[in-house]
N, CA, C and O atoms as a DFTB+ gen file, in Angstrom:
736 C
 N C O
     1  1     111.925      -1.754    -146.214
     2  2     112.485      -0.610    -145.528
     3  2     112.688      -0.949    -144.064
     4  3     111.892      -1.665    -143.455
     5  1     113.754      -0.429    -143.520
     6  2     114.058      -0.653    -142.107
     7  2     113.387       0.424    -141.268
     8  3     113.821       1.576    -141.250
     9  1     112.330       0.037    -140.578
    10  2     111.587       1.013    -139.787
    11  2     112.192       1.227    -138.411
    12  3     111.646       1.991    -137.615
    13  1     113.303       0.573    -138.111
    14  2     113.962       0.753    -136.827
    15  2     115.052       1.813    -136.878
    16  3     115.816       1.957    -135.923
    17  1     115.134       2.546    -137.957
    18  2     116.151       3.576    -138.121
    19  2     115.727       4.814    -137.329
    20  3     114.605       5.296    -137.486
    21  1     116.615       5.327    -136.485
    22  2     116.310       6.502    -135.663
    23  2     116.526       7.796    -136.456
    24  3     117.061       7.787    -137.564
    25  1     116.097       8.894    -135.859
    26  2     116.293      10.207    -136.481
    27  2     117.777      10.444    -136.777
    28  3     118.142      10.841    -137.883
    29  1     118.615      10.198    -135.786
    30  2     120.058      10.436    -135.982
    31  2     120.628       9.554    -137.076
    32  3     121.453      10.005    -137.870
    33  1     120.198       8.298    -137.126
    34  2     120.689       7.395    -138.167
    35  2     120.203       7.820    -139.554
    36  3     120.901       7.633    -140.550
    37  1     119.006       8.389    -139.606
    38  2     118.483       8.882    -140.882
    39  2     119.269      10.084    -141.380
    40  3     119.371      10.304    -142.587
    41  1     119.833      10.872    -140.446
    42  2     120.560      12.098    -140.791
    43  2     119.801      12.892    -141.860
    44  3     120.356      13.189    -142.918
    45  1     118.526      13.239    -141.590
    46  2     117.693      13.827    -142.638
    47  2     118.264      15.125    -143.200
    48  3     118.902      15.917    -142.506
    49  1     118.001      15.298    -144.479
    50  2     118.441      16.481    -145.206
    51  2     117.201      17.294    -145.594
    52  3     116.221      16.741    -146.093
    53  1     117.251      18.594    -145.366
    54  2     116.167      19.521    -145.658
    55  2     116.586      20.304    -146.889
    56  3     117.562      21.053    -146.845
    57  1     115.862      20.140    -147.984
    58  2     116.276      20.810    -149.216
    59  2     115.062      21.318    -149.987
    60  3     113.957      20.801    -149.825
    61  1     115.271      22.334    -150.828
    62  2     114.150      22.877    -151.593
    63  2     113.515      21.803    -152.481
    64  3     114.214      20.996    -153.094
    65  1     112.200      21.808    -152.539
    66  2     111.475      20.910    -153.429
    67  2     111.704      21.385    -154.859
    68  3     111.697      22.586    -155.129
    69  1     111.903      20.454    -155.756
    70  2     112.070      20.774    -157.171
    71  2     110.931      20.141    -157.963
    72  3     110.178      19.315    -157.446
    73  1     110.821      20.541    -159.212
    74  2     109.820      19.930    -160.089
    75  2     110.037      18.419    -160.166
    76  3     109.076      17.655    -160.257
    77  1     111.298      17.990    -160.129
    78  2     111.615      16.560    -160.193
    79  2     111.104      15.803    -158.970
    80  3     110.917      14.588    -159.039
    81  1     110.872      16.497    -157.845
    82  2     110.376      15.858    -156.619
    83  2     108.865      15.631    -156.630
    84  3     108.351      14.846    -155.834
    85  1     108.166      16.301    -157.510
    86  2     106.697      16.279    -157.453
    87  2     106.142      14.861    -157.576
    88  3     105.197      14.519    -156.865
    89  1     106.695      14.034    -158.449
    90  2     106.175      12.665    -158.580
    91  2     106.330      11.885    -157.281
    92  3     105.440      11.119    -156.912
    93  1     107.453      12.069    -156.579
    94  2     107.650      11.383    -155.294
    95  2     106.693      11.925    -154.235
    96  3     106.165      11.161    -153.427
    97  1     106.471      13.223    -154.235
    98  2     105.516      13.829    -153.308
    99  2     104.121      13.278    -153.591
   100  3     103.353      13.023    -152.663
   101  1     103.793      13.093    -154.866
   102  2     102.468      12.592    -155.223
   103  2     102.251      11.146    -154.766
   104  3     101.109      10.724    -154.584
   105  1     103.324      10.392    -154.581
   106  2     103.180       9.050    -154.023
   107  2     102.763       9.117    -152.553
   108  3     102.037       8.251    -152.064
   109  1     103.225      10.145    -151.861
   110  2     102.905      10.300    -150.434
   111  2     101.596      11.036    -150.181
   112  3     100.876      10.718    -149.236
   113  1     101.292      12.000    -151.008
   114  2     100.162      12.902    -150.770
   115  2      98.859      12.156    -150.416
   116  3      98.234      12.506    -149.414
   117  1      98.426      11.153    -151.184
   118  2      97.174      10.483    -150.804
   119  2      97.295       9.612    -149.557
   120  3      96.287       9.250    -148.951
   121  1      98.509       9.281    -149.181
   122  2      98.706       8.502    -147.961
   123  2      98.666       9.397    -146.725
   124  3      98.449       8.926    -145.608
   125  1      98.879      10.694    -146.940
   126  2      98.957      11.640    -145.821
   127  2      97.690      12.473    -145.632
   128  3      97.425      12.957    -144.532
   129  1      96.912      12.642    -146.692
   130  2      95.766      13.556    -146.618
   131  2      94.517      12.934    -147.235
   132  3      94.602      12.258    -148.261
   133  1      93.352      13.162    -146.611
   134  2      92.112      12.641    -147.184
   135  2      91.731      13.326    -148.493
   136  3      91.044      12.733    -149.324
   137  1      92.169      14.568    -148.683
   138  2      91.923      15.299    -149.934
   139  2      93.268      15.775    -150.480
   140  3      93.659      16.924    -150.276
   141  1      93.967      14.888    -151.172
   142  2      95.313      15.235    -151.631
   143  2      95.316      16.336    -152.685
   144  3      94.385      16.478    -153.478
   145  1      96.396      17.108    -152.661
   146  2      96.619      18.086    -153.717
   147  2      97.028      17.339    -154.974
   148  3      97.474      16.193    -154.906
   149  1      96.876      17.980    -156.110
   150  2      97.279      17.390    -157.384
   151  2      98.728      17.759    -157.702
   152  3      99.299      18.682    -157.120
   153  1      99.293      17.021    -158.631
   154  2     100.643      17.348    -159.094
   155  2     100.670      18.751    -159.695
   156  3     101.640      19.487    -159.516
   157  1      99.615      19.117    -160.403
   158  2      99.590      20.452    -161.014
   159  2      99.579      21.547    -159.955
   160  3     100.133      22.624    -160.175
   161  1      98.951      21.285    -158.803
   162  2      98.974      22.270    -157.713
   163  2     100.404      22.477    -157.233
   164  3     100.846      23.614    -157.066
   165  1     101.130      21.383    -157.009
   166  2     102.525      21.518    -156.572
   167  2     103.375      22.202    -157.638
   168  3     104.207      23.051    -157.318
   169  1     103.173      21.840    -158.890
   170  2     103.966      22.469    -159.962
   171  2     103.704      23.972    -160.012
   172  3     104.620      24.768    -160.220
   173  1     102.440      24.348    -159.818
   174  2     102.093      25.773    -159.771
   175  2     102.739      26.450    -158.557
   176  3     103.310      27.534    -158.677
   177  1     102.646      25.810    -157.400
   178  2     103.213      26.396    -156.180
   179  2     104.727      26.584    -156.298
   180  3     105.275      27.544    -155.756
   181  1     105.399      25.684    -156.994
   182  2     106.853      25.817    -157.146
   183  2     107.227      27.010    -158.021
   184  3     108.377      27.449    -158.009
   185  1     106.274      27.532    -158.776
   186  2     106.519      28.741    -159.587
   187  2     106.051      30.012    -158.891
   188  3     106.308      31.114    -159.376
   189  1     105.367      29.869    -157.760
   190  2     104.827      31.005    -157.009
   191  2     105.972      31.685    -156.259
   192  3     106.614      31.061    -155.413
   193  1     106.230      32.943    -156.558
   194  2     107.384      33.628    -155.947
   195  2     107.227      33.848    -154.442
   196  3     108.219      34.086    -153.752
   197  1     106.012      33.773    -153.926
   198  2     105.789      33.918    -152.484
   199  2     105.878      32.578    -151.747
   200  3     105.896      32.540    -150.517
   201  1     105.931      31.495    -152.498
   202  2     105.901      30.163    -151.899
   203  2     107.307      29.607    -151.732
   204  3     108.233      29.949    -152.468
   205  1     107.430      28.744    -150.742
   206  2     108.698      28.074    -150.457
   207  2     108.355      26.646    -150.030
   208  3     107.753      26.433    -148.978
   209  1     108.747      25.665    -150.861
   210  2     108.432      24.261    -150.597
   211  2     109.713      23.470    -150.407
   212  3     110.718      23.709    -151.075
   213  1     109.654      22.512    -149.472
   214  2     110.845      21.789    -149.036
   215  2     110.555      20.304    -148.903
   216  3     109.414      19.905    -148.668
   217  1     111.583      19.493    -149.053
   218  2     111.468      18.054    -148.826
   219  2     112.501      17.626    -147.794
   220  3     113.531      18.273    -147.603
   221  1     112.191      16.517    -147.139
   222  2     113.128      15.890    -146.204
   223  2     113.519      14.554    -146.812
   224  3     112.674      13.701    -147.080
   225  1     114.813      14.393    -147.021
   226  2     115.354      13.154    -147.585
   227  2     116.233      12.474    -146.547
   228  3     116.757      13.128    -145.645
   229  1     116.395      11.159    -146.674
   230  2     117.374      10.496    -145.811
   231  2     118.773      11.004    -146.152
   232  3     119.030      11.419    -147.282
   233  1     119.662      10.970    -145.183
   234  2     121.034      11.391    -145.417
   235  2     121.717      10.534    -146.469
   236  3     121.243       9.445    -146.793
   237  1     122.826      11.021    -147.000
   238  2     123.502      10.316    -148.097
   239  2     124.050       8.944    -147.731
   240  3     124.282       8.124    -148.619
   241  1     124.263       8.674    -146.450
   242  2     124.804       7.373    -146.043
   243  2     123.720       6.329    -145.773
   244  3     124.033       5.183    -145.450
   245  1     122.456       6.714    -145.902
   246  2     121.358       5.775    -145.678
   247  2     121.099       5.027    -146.988
   248  3     120.793       5.652    -148.003
   249  1     121.217       3.702    -146.973
   250  2     120.988       2.945    -148.212
   251  2     119.550       3.103    -148.702
   252  3     118.632       3.211    -147.888
   253  1     119.342       3.118    -150.016
   254  2     117.982       3.276    -150.556
   255  2     117.003       2.231    -150.044
   256  3     115.802       2.493    -149.993
   257  1     117.485       1.055    -149.663
   258  2     116.587       0.012    -149.152
   259  2     116.134       0.291    -147.716
   260  3     115.202      -0.347    -147.228
   261  1     116.782       1.232    -147.042
   262  2     116.485       1.494    -145.635
   263  2     115.428       2.570    -145.418
   264  3     114.839       2.646    -144.340
   265  1     115.180       3.402    -146.426
   266  2     114.233       4.509    -146.262
   267  2     113.743       4.959    -147.634
   268  3     114.442       4.788    -148.633
   269  1     112.542       5.534    -147.682
   270  2     112.042       6.056    -148.955
   271  2     112.846       7.298    -149.371
   272  3     113.511       7.906    -148.532
   273  1     112.793       7.675    -150.639
   274  2     113.576       8.834    -151.094
   275  2     113.116      10.161    -150.496
   276  3     113.912      11.090    -150.358
   277  1     111.835      10.252    -150.141
   278  2     111.325      11.444    -149.458
   279  2     110.591      10.987    -148.204
   280  3     109.648      10.198    -148.265
   281  1     111.052      11.506    -147.059
   282  2     110.465      11.171    -145.764
   283  2     109.339      12.118    -145.387
   284  3     108.446      11.758    -144.619
   285  1     109.380      13.323    -145.925
   286  2     108.371      14.320    -145.609
   287  2     108.534      15.531    -146.496
   288  3     109.492      15.637    -147.262
   289  1     107.591      16.438    -146.385
   290  2     107.648      17.663    -147.184
   291  2     106.741      18.702    -146.551
   292  3     105.860      18.378    -145.756
   293  1     106.969      19.940    -146.912
   294  2     106.145      21.017    -146.396
   295  2     106.351      22.272    -147.205
   296  3     107.307      22.397    -147.970
   297  1     105.442      23.191    -147.022
   298  2     105.550      24.448    -147.749
   299  2     104.892      25.581    -147.001
   300  3     104.078      25.378    -146.100
   301  1     105.266      26.771    -147.399
   302  2     104.692      27.968    -146.795
   303  2     104.689      29.100    -147.794
   304  3     105.401      29.076    -148.797
   305  1     103.875      30.088    -147.499
   306  2     103.852      31.338    -148.245
   307  2     104.425      32.413    -147.338
   308  3     104.079      32.487    -146.159
   309  1     105.288      33.236    -147.878
   310  2     105.803      34.395    -147.153
   311  2     105.002      35.615    -147.591
   312  3     105.011      35.999    -148.760
   313  1     104.312      36.212    -146.628
   314  2     103.399      37.324    -146.896
   315  2     103.768      38.491    -145.983
   316  3     103.074      38.758    -145.002
   317  1     104.843      39.174    -146.301
   318  2     105.307      40.266    -145.450
   319  2     105.814      39.721    -144.133
   320  3     106.702      38.869    -144.110
   321  1     105.256      40.206    -143.034
   322  2     105.696      39.761    -141.712
   323  2     105.010      38.471    -141.269
   324  3     105.227      38.002    -140.153
   325  1     104.181      37.898    -142.147
   326  2     103.488      36.655    -141.824
   327  2     103.931      35.554    -142.780
   328  3     104.118      35.781    -143.975
   329  1     104.091      34.363    -142.226
   330  2     104.285      33.171    -143.044
   331  2     103.084      32.266    -142.786
   332  3     102.623      32.125    -141.653
   333  1     102.591      31.661    -143.854
   334  2     101.450      30.756    -143.721
   335  2     101.875      29.378    -144.205
   336  3     102.212      29.196    -145.376
   337  1     101.857      28.403    -143.291
   338  2     102.216      27.039    -143.665
   339  2     101.029      26.438    -144.410
   340  3      99.924      26.331    -143.878
   341  1     101.289      26.050    -145.655
   342  2     100.232      25.546    -146.524
   343  2     100.084      24.038    -146.444
   344  3      98.984      23.511    -146.609
   345  1     101.180      23.342    -146.191
   346  2     101.132      21.887    -146.081
   347  2     102.348      21.395    -145.324
   348  3     103.419      22.000    -145.368
   349  1     102.161      20.290    -144.632
   350  2     103.273      19.619    -143.959
   351  2     102.871      18.154    -143.803
   352  3     101.769      17.842    -143.351
   353  1     103.782      17.266    -144.186
   354  2     103.461      15.840    -144.148
   355  2     104.714      15.018    -143.921
   356  3     105.810      15.383    -144.346
   357  1     104.523      13.901    -143.242
   358  2     105.596      12.923    -143.035
   359  2     105.076      11.572    -143.506
   360  3     103.921      11.219    -143.270
   361  1     105.934      10.837    -144.164
   362  2     105.588       9.492    -144.632
   363  2     104.944       8.730    -143.475
   364  3     105.520       8.681    -142.388
   365  1     103.761       8.133    -143.676
   366  2     103.049       7.485    -142.564
   367  2     103.844       6.391    -141.856
   368  3     103.649       6.164    -140.662
   369  1     104.725       5.719    -142.567
   370  2     105.513       4.660    -141.937
   371  2     106.709       5.199    -141.156
   372  3     107.441       4.436    -140.526
   373  1     106.903       6.515    -141.202
   374  2     108.058       7.122    -140.538
   375  2     107.654       8.116    -139.456
   376  3     108.443       8.975    -139.061
   377  1     106.418       7.992    -138.984
   378  2     105.969       8.813    -137.849
   379  2     106.713       8.378    -136.584
   380  3     107.347       7.323    -136.551
   381  1     106.623       9.199    -135.560
   382  2     107.165       8.934    -134.221
   383  2     108.690       8.893    -134.183
   384  3     109.286       8.180    -133.375
   385  1     109.304       9.662    -135.059
   386  2     110.765       9.808    -135.053
   387  2     111.160      11.292    -134.976
   388  3     112.319      11.641    -135.203
   389  1     110.211      12.143    -134.662
   390  2     110.412      13.601    -134.568
   391  2     110.637      14.254    -135.927
   392  3     111.051      15.412    -135.987
   393  1     110.372      13.536    -137.022
   394  2     110.552      14.125    -138.351
   395  2     109.583      15.279    -138.592
   396  3     109.970      16.308    -139.145
   397  1     108.327      15.114    -138.181
   398  2     107.344      16.177    -138.375
   399  2     107.693      17.423    -137.583
   400  3     107.597      18.540    -138.089
   401  1     108.096      17.225    -136.349
   402  2     108.483      18.373    -135.516
   403  2     109.703      19.063    -136.096
   404  3     109.752      20.290    -136.170
   405  1     110.690      18.274    -136.509
   406  2     111.910      18.844    -137.084
   407  2     111.601      19.590    -138.379
   408  3     112.116      20.684    -138.608
   409  1     110.759      18.996    -139.224
   410  2     110.361      19.653    -140.474
   411  2     109.647      20.961    -140.165
   412  3     109.933      21.979    -140.796
   413  1     108.732      20.956    -139.218
   414  2     108.030      22.178    -138.848
   415  2     109.003      23.233    -138.337
   416  3     108.897      24.402    -138.707
   417  1     109.943      22.837    -137.498
   418  2     110.939      23.795    -136.997
   419  2     111.790      24.352    -138.132
   420  3     112.135      25.534    -138.124
   421  1     112.128      23.519    -139.100
   422  2     112.895      24.008    -140.251
   423  2     112.067      24.983    -141.086
   424  3     112.589      25.993    -141.557
   425  1     110.775      24.686    -141.272
   426  2     109.904      25.611    -142.006
   427  2     109.788      26.944    -141.257
   428  3     109.787      28.008    -141.876
   429  1     109.692      26.883    -139.949
   430  2     109.644      28.111    -139.156
   431  2     110.939      28.891    -139.348
   432  3     110.915      30.120    -139.408
   433  1     112.066      28.196    -139.445
   434  2     113.341      28.852    -139.728
   435  2     113.345      29.545    -141.080
   436  3     113.903      30.635    -141.213
   437  1     112.733      28.931    -142.084
   438  2     112.605      29.570    -143.403
   439  2     111.768      30.837    -143.271
   440  3     112.094      31.871    -143.853
   441  1     110.693      30.747    -142.505
   442  2     109.833      31.911    -142.290
   443  2     110.609      33.043    -141.626
   444  3     110.510      34.198    -142.040
   445  1     111.366      32.713    -140.613
   446  2     112.145      33.735    -139.898
   447  2     113.194      34.353    -140.814
   448  3     113.404      35.565    -140.796
   449  1     113.852      33.516    -141.613
   450  2     114.848      34.032    -142.559
   451  2     114.204      34.977    -143.575
   452  3     114.853      35.890    -144.088
   453  1     112.925      34.747    -143.856
   454  2     112.174      35.620    -144.750
   455  2     111.573      36.816    -144.044
   456  3     110.733      37.517    -144.610
   457  1     111.996      37.057    -142.807
   458  2     111.613      38.196    -141.976
   459  2     110.173      38.138    -141.479
   460  3     109.590      39.165    -141.130
   461  1     109.599      36.931    -141.448
   462  2     108.267      36.783    -140.849
   463  2     108.382      36.936    -139.339
   464  3     109.365      36.512    -138.731
   465  1     107.379      37.538    -138.753
   466  2     107.313      37.697    -137.305
   467  2     106.324      36.720    -136.680
   468  3     106.310      36.526    -135.465
   469  1     105.491      36.104    -137.533
   470  2     104.540      35.117    -137.041
   471  2     104.278      34.086    -138.131
   472  3     104.485      34.333    -139.320
   473  1     103.819      32.928    -137.686
   474  2     103.506      31.825    -138.590
   475  2     102.085      31.373    -138.302
   476  3     101.717      31.176    -137.144
   477  1     101.279      31.206    -139.354
   478  2      99.919      30.706    -139.194
   479  2      99.759      29.390    -139.942
   480  3     100.538      29.059    -140.836
   481  1      98.732      28.651    -139.550
   482  2      98.360      27.428    -140.261
   483  2      96.964      27.035    -139.841
   484  3      96.451      27.494    -138.821
   485  1      96.348      26.168    -140.651
   486  2      95.077      25.567    -140.294
   487  2      95.306      24.092    -140.012
   488  3      96.188      23.462    -140.596
   489  1      94.502      23.552    -139.109
   490  2      94.559      22.124    -138.794
   491  2      93.132      21.645    -138.539
   492  3      92.312      22.361    -137.964
   493  1      92.857      20.417    -138.981
   494  2      91.528      19.842    -138.745
   495  2      91.237      19.817    -137.240
   496  3      92.121      19.535    -136.431
   497  1      90.013      20.110    -136.888
   498  2      89.599      20.187    -135.483
   499  2      89.923      18.921    -134.701
   500  3      90.203      18.987    -133.505
   501  1      89.888      17.775    -135.361
   502  2      90.061      16.503    -134.660
   503  2      91.415      15.854    -134.915
   504  3      91.591      14.669    -134.631
   505  1      92.366      16.600    -135.443
   506  2      93.706      16.051    -135.681
   507  2      94.537      16.235    -134.412
   508  3      95.401      17.109    -134.333
   509  1      94.255      15.399    -133.438
   510  2      94.885      15.541    -132.119
   511  2      96.414      15.473    -132.154
   512  3      97.053      16.276    -131.475
   513  1      97.036      14.558    -132.910
   514  2      98.508      14.539    -132.912
   515  2      99.114      15.847    -133.429
   516  3     100.084      16.351    -132.862
   517  1      98.544      16.390    -134.498
   518  2      99.071      17.649    -135.041
   519  2      98.836      18.794    -134.063
   520  3      99.725      19.618    -133.852
   521  1      97.666      18.853    -133.474
   522  2      97.358      19.921    -132.515
   523  2      98.311      19.838    -131.322
   524  3      98.775      20.865    -130.825
   525  1      98.600      18.626    -130.865
   526  2      99.537      18.465    -129.744
   527  2     100.930      19.001    -130.125
   528  3     101.581      19.659    -129.313
   529  1     101.377      18.724    -131.335
   530  2     102.680      19.235    -131.782
   531  2     102.672      20.755    -131.837
   532  3     103.593      21.399    -131.335
   533  1     101.647      21.330    -132.440
   534  2     101.597      22.789    -132.553
   535  2     101.515      23.451    -131.181
   536  3     102.132      24.491    -130.951
   537  1     100.761      22.852    -130.283
   538  2     100.658      23.383    -128.921
   539  2     102.011      23.297    -128.218
   540  3     102.415      24.230    -127.524
   541  1     102.696      22.193    -128.395
   542  2     104.024      22.016    -127.792
   543  2     104.974      23.134    -128.219
   544  3     105.788      23.605    -127.425
   545  1     104.862      23.550    -129.478
   546  2     105.742      24.617    -129.981
   547  2     105.167      26.007    -129.720
   548  3     105.732      27.013    -130.151
   549  1     104.040      26.053    -129.012
   550  2     103.403      27.289    -128.538
   551  2     102.643      28.062    -129.615
   552  3     102.542      29.287    -129.565
   553  1     102.117      27.330    -130.578
   554  2     101.124      27.945    -131.454
   555  2      99.891      28.189    -130.607
   556  3      99.593      27.412    -129.700
   557  1      99.174      29.262    -130.897
   558  2      97.956      29.615    -130.171
   559  2      96.776      29.590    -131.122
   560  3      96.884      30.014    -132.273
   561  1      95.641      29.089    -130.635
   562  2      94.440      29.139    -131.467
   563  2      93.936      30.571    -131.494
   564  3      93.687      31.172    -130.449
   565  1      93.786      31.115    -132.702
   566  2      93.325      32.495    -132.852
   567  2      91.980      32.577    -133.570
   568  3      91.410      33.658    -133.718
   569  1      91.482      31.430    -134.012
   570  2      90.193      31.445    -134.686
   571  2      89.801      30.065    -135.161
   572  3      90.542      29.093    -135.012
   573  1      88.617      30.008    -135.738
   574  2      88.092      28.780    -136.331
   575  2      87.592      29.144    -137.724
   576  3      86.911      30.153    -137.912
   577  1      87.938      28.314    -138.687
   578  2      87.427      28.489    -140.044
   579  2      86.318      27.441    -140.238
   580  3      86.583      26.247    -140.381
   581  1      85.091      27.921    -140.238
   582  2      83.917      27.042    -140.348
   583  2      83.884      26.366    -141.724
   584  3      84.046      27.015    -142.757
   585  1      83.669      25.040    -141.707
   586  2      83.522      24.282    -142.948
   587  2      84.726      24.349    -143.870
   588  3      84.584      24.200    -145.083
   589  1      85.901      24.568    -143.319
   590  2      87.119      24.804    -144.112
   591  2      87.478      23.625    -145.021
   592  3      87.881      23.824    -146.167
   593  1      87.333      22.418    -144.518
   594  2      87.734      21.236    -145.294
   595  2      86.562      20.770    -146.145
   596  3      85.557      20.278    -145.631
   597  1      86.709      20.932    -147.454
   598  2      85.610      20.657    -148.375
   599  2      85.232      19.180    -148.423
   600  3      84.079      18.852    -148.704
   601  1      86.176      18.285    -148.157
   602  2      85.866      16.856    -148.245
   603  2      84.871      16.409    -147.180
   604  3      84.056      15.521    -147.429
   605  1      84.930      17.011    -146.005
   606  2      84.051      16.598    -144.902
   607  2      83.226      17.737    -144.321
   608  3      82.308      17.507    -143.534
   609  1      83.550      18.961    -144.707
   610  2      82.888      20.117    -144.110
   611  2      83.395      20.432    -142.713
   612  3      82.853      21.297    -142.024
   613  1      84.450      19.715    -142.297
   614  2      85.016      19.906    -140.961
   615  2      85.600      21.310    -140.816
   616  3      86.138      21.884    -141.762
   617  1      85.477      21.840    -139.603
   618  2      86.076      23.126    -139.284
   619  2      87.577      22.967    -139.121
   620  3      88.079      21.870    -138.876
   621  1      88.286      24.084    -139.263
   622  2      89.728      24.113    -139.032
   623  2      90.025      25.063    -137.888
   624  3      89.387      26.106    -137.741
   625  1      90.993      24.688    -137.092
   626  2      91.530      25.613    -136.098
   627  2      92.569      26.460    -136.812
   628  3      93.418      25.932    -137.530
   629  1      92.508      27.753    -136.622
   630  2      93.526      28.662    -137.146
   631  2      94.498      28.915    -135.997
   632  3      94.125      29.468    -134.962
   633  1      95.736      28.507    -136.193
   634  2      96.751      28.623    -135.156
   635  2      97.847      29.584    -135.594
   636  3      98.163      29.692    -136.779
   637  1      98.419      30.278    -134.621
   638  2      99.486      31.233    -134.899
   639  2     100.596      31.091    -133.873
   640  3     100.355      30.945    -132.674
   641  1     101.797      31.137    -134.370
   642  2     102.997      31.228    -133.529
   643  2     103.503      32.652    -133.660
   644  3     103.908      33.085    -134.738
   645  1     103.475      33.368    -132.555
   646  2     103.866      34.775    -132.544
   647  2     105.324      34.935    -132.122
   648  3     105.890      34.054    -131.475
   649  1     105.924      36.059    -132.490
   650  2     107.192      36.488    -131.924
   651  2     108.452      35.883    -132.504
   652  3     109.460      35.780    -131.804
   653  1     108.423      35.475    -133.774
   654  2     109.645      34.895    -134.352
   655  2     110.830      35.856    -134.293
   656  3     111.979      35.416    -134.259
   657  1     110.569      37.136    -134.282
   658  2     111.633      38.138    -134.244
   659  2     112.192      38.328    -132.825
   660  3     113.212      38.992    -132.642
   661  1     111.527      37.747    -131.833
   662  2     111.977      37.901    -130.447
   663  2     113.034      36.849    -130.124
   664  3     112.793      35.659    -130.329
   665  1     114.194      37.256    -129.625
   666  2     115.280      36.300    -129.366
   667  2     114.878      35.135    -128.475
   668  3     115.306      34.006    -128.716
   669  1     114.066      35.379    -127.451
   670  2     113.709      34.287    -126.539
   671  2     112.826      33.243    -127.225
   672  3     112.916      32.057    -126.908
   673  1     111.984      33.666    -128.151
   674  2     111.139      32.716    -128.895
   675  2     112.015      31.902    -129.842
   676  3     111.922      30.675    -129.886
   677  1     112.858      32.589    -130.593
   678  2     113.708      31.900    -131.559
   679  2     114.684      30.954    -130.861
   680  3     114.912      29.841    -131.337
   681  1     115.253      31.379    -129.753
   682  2     116.200      30.529    -129.023
   683  2     115.523      29.236    -128.560
   684  3     116.117      28.164    -128.669
   685  1     114.307      29.317    -128.051
   686  2     113.571      28.135    -127.606
   687  2     113.340      27.168    -128.767
   688  3     113.512      25.959    -128.608
   689  1     112.956      27.686    -129.920
   690  2     112.714      26.838    -131.087
   691  2     114.008      26.192    -131.588
   692  3     114.028      25.011    -131.934
   693  1     115.071      26.967    -131.622
   694  2     116.363      26.437    -132.067
   695  2     116.895      25.381    -131.107
   696  3     117.481      24.389    -131.540
   697  1     116.696      25.584    -129.815
   698  2     117.126      24.579    -128.830
   699  2     116.378      23.271    -129.043
   700  3     116.962      22.194    -128.925
   701  1     115.101      23.358    -129.352
   702  2     114.331      22.140    -129.597
   703  2     114.828      21.436    -130.858
   704  3     114.976      20.214    -130.869
   705  1     115.087      22.201    -131.918
   706  2     115.595      21.601    -133.156
   707  2     116.918      20.891    -132.905
   708  3     117.118      19.766    -133.362
   709  1     117.813      21.540    -132.186
   710  2     119.108      20.932    -131.882
   711  2     118.954      19.670    -131.021
   712  3     119.671      18.687    -131.212
   713  1     118.017      19.711    -130.081
   714  2     117.783      18.533    -129.233
   715  2     117.310      17.348    -130.080
   716  3     117.739      16.218    -129.847
   717  1     116.451      17.588    -131.039
   718  2     116.001      16.518    -131.939
   719  2     117.201      15.971    -132.708
   720  3     117.369      14.756    -132.814
   721  1     118.022      16.846    -133.236
   722  2     119.155      16.431    -134.062
   723  2     120.207      15.642    -133.277
   724  3     120.898      14.788    -133.833
   725  1     120.318      15.934    -131.998
   726  2     121.324      15.236    -131.188
   727  2     120.745      14.061    -130.393
   728  3     121.453      13.389    -129.642
   729  1     119.447      13.832    -130.576
   730  2     118.815      12.702    -129.893
   731  2     118.342      13.013    -128.492
   732  3     118.038      12.105    -127.719
   733  1     118.275      14.309    -128.155
   734  2     117.861      14.704    -126.802
   735  2     116.402      14.841    -126.616
   736  3     115.947      15.167    -125.519
């Protein structure tokens, strides 16, 4: 794989996750998380009417030898005016290309389209890169979930992005997404 491919050259595509994608997601899941979800969990989530799962693929002009078939994936639950991001991951060899930020912004767009006014998520207390990204997008820590991660007993920070319905919040997020897409 060519790891020198930029975001613009990848021309990533954001599309709904299908049952056919689960095997590819399962190849990434243990590389991205210390306690990976099972294929049956994803298959169940894809049938959950409140859930919305997405994959990021390389654009159609990217040769299969240049990038994996799935660069990242994420999902959320729509719960009235709240969306809860359940998972978000980027292929470990494709970090530092703004794929995670772009995927998160796209998931936030799905939440807004579903009339959510806020987005929540949990993150490991010591996951500094993820916390930096969420802080950059103005998620706020609203709580701590003690012993949340069963594999280590580590606490989770509960973060929330407020005001998706407010034009100034949405405009800022959309400007960032566009800047990523144009290389800015």
